[in-house]
N, C-alpha and C positions, 0 to 999 in steps of 0.2 A: 408441190408447194404445200397443199393442204395437208399432206402426210407429215411434213416437217413441222407445221404449226401444231398439229394434233400431238405429235411426239414431244414437242417443247412443252405443251400444256400438261401432258401426263408426267413429265420429268418434274416440272415445277410443283405440281400437286403432290407428287411422291416425296420430294425433298422438303417442301414447305411445312407440311404437317409435323414430321419429326423435328424439324428445326424450331417451330413454334413451341412444341412440347419441351424440347431441350432448353430453350431460352426461358420458359416459364419456370422450369425446375431450378435453373441457375439463379434466377431472380429470387425465388423463394428461399433458397439456401443462403444467398447473400443477405437477404433481409433477416433471417433468423440468426446468422452469424453476427451481424451488426448489433442486433439487440442484446445478445448474450455477452459480447465482448465489451459492451459499455455498461453493463449492469454493475451496480455498486455492491460491494461485499459488506460495507459497514466496518471493515477492519483496516487498521493502518499499521504502520511500522515506524520505528524511531531509532536513531543512532546518534553518536557523537563521541567526544573525547572528554575525559576528566584530567585536568592538569593540576599539578601541585606547584604553586608559587612560581612556576617557570612557564614561559610561553611556549616551550618546546618539549618538555619532559612530561609524558603521560604518567598518571598515578595508577599503579597496578593494584588490583583487589579492592577498589572502592565499590561500595554498595549503591546501586542506582535503583530507585523505586518509583513506581507510579501507583498512586492510591486514588481509586475512583471517588467521585463526589458523594459524600454521605447523604446528601439531600436527593440524590437520584436513585430511584428504585432499581433502575437497570444497572447502575455502576457501584452502588454502595458496597457490594461484596467483591469488587474487583481490586486485587492487589497484585501487581506484577513487579518482579524484581530480577536483577541480574548483577553480575560483578564485572568490573572492567578487566580486560586482558593485560598482558605484560606491557602493552604500548599505551594503555589508558583508554582503549576503545571499548564502548559498550554498544549493544544492539538488542532491540526488542521487536517482536512481530506479533501479528494477530491481536492488535490492540483495539478494543471497541471504541468508537468515536465518543467524544463527550469531554466533560470537565474533570480535571485531575489535580492532585497535588504531586509535584515532581520533587523528589528528595535525593540528595547525594550525600553520603557520609563515608568517612574513613577515619581510622584511629589516628589521633594526633592532629586532626583538622576540624574546623568549625563546619557543622552541617549546613548545607545549602538547600533551601526549600522555596519553591515558587508555585503559584497556581498557573495552570495552562489549559488550553483547549486542544485536543487532538481531533483534527478534521478527518472525515470519512475518506478512506482510500487514498490517503496521502502520506508522504514521508515527513516526519518532524525531525529536524536535525538541531541538536542543542549541545553546545560545548560549555563545560563548567570549569572554572578555575577556583580551587579550594584554598582557603587561607589557613595557616597553621594556628593552632591554639596557643595562647600565650601562657 
């Protein structure tokens, strides 16, 4: 009986120490992973559609621009632009957060421009319907 108790005690000590080390390593890894996966990059992305006087037809080749706030030292030199594809869709990524002028223009249409704020690590989705010039 004493032999069985001694053997059980030796097995528990042998298993417990590596188990504690393994659990500690797992917790440290989980903690590090959680911290890095929730870190903010400060970069965002934006997409949407540009429509031409129709609620369903996208406008191909429209120029979409984001111009950083001239009062912000961090954004005053930021000017991002893209063109819409054949369906009228546009997309931008790696946008620094902050205040911008958002402008959409196309030949034969009135330019659309608004002020907006791009939040950090977020998608901004904005659809625009341009009006024909008279």
